[in-house]
C-alpha positions in Angstrom: -21.5 17.0 -17.7 -24.6 15.4 -19.5 -27.6 13.5 -18.2 -26.8 10.9 -20.9 -23.8 9.6 -19.5 -24.2 8.1 -16.1 -20.3 7.9 -15.5 -19.8 11.5 -15.4 -21.9 12.2 -12.5 -19.1 10.6 -10.0 -15.7 9.7 -10.7 -15.4 6.0 -11.3 -11.9 6.0 -10.0 -13.2 6.4 -6.3 -14.4 2.9 -6.2 -11.4 1.4 -6.7 -9.6 3.9 -4.1 -12.3 2.6 -1.8 -12.1 -0.8 -2.2 -8.1 -0.6 -2.1 -7.6 -1.8 -5.7 -5.6 1.5 -6.2 -3.7 3.5 -3.9 -3.8 7.5 -3.9 -0.1 7.8 -4.6 -0.8 5.7 -7.6 -3.9 7.9 -8.8 -1.7 10.8 -8.3 1.2 9.7 -10.4 -1.3 8.8 -13.2 -2.9 12.4 -13.2 0.4 13.9 -13.2 1.9 11.8 -16.3 -1.6 12.3 -18.2 -1.2 16.1 -17.5 2.3 16.0 -18.5 1.4 14.5 -22.3 -1.7 16.4 -22.7 -1.1 20.0 -21.5 -2.6 21.5 -24.1 -5.7 20.0 -23.1 -5.8 19.9 -19.4 -4.8 23.2 -17.4 -2.5 23.0 -14.3 -5.4 24.1 -12.0 -7.4 21.3 -13.1 -4.7 18.9 -12.4 -4.1 20.3 -9.1 -7.8 20.7 -8.1 -8.5 17.1 -8.9 -5.4 15.8 -6.6 -6.3 18.2 -3.8 -9.8 16.6 -3.9 -8.7 13.2 -4.3 -6.3 13.3 -1.3 -8.0 16.2 0.7 -11.6 14.6 0.8 -10.2 11.0 1.5 -7.9 12.3 4.5 -10.7 14.4 5.8 -13.1 11.4 5.8 -10.8 9.1 7.4 -10.2 11.7 9.8 -14.0 11.7 10.6 -14.0 7.9 10.9 -11.1 8.0 13.3 -12.7 10.6 15.5 -16.0 8.5 15.8 -14.0 5.3 16.7 
């Protein structure tokens, strides 16, 4: 992380997910493909954590909205 690059503060992919430009499944597949081609750079636990955060947090937030409706 660096204060000199604004895009590192928040994943830019979430805008596309929030506006339904991308699906969660598409993001997960792309992450797995990137990991498969760059295993020496990306550790499995990093992949797993990112996928869990992408799906888990979004589903938690969706659930909170459903409870309030």
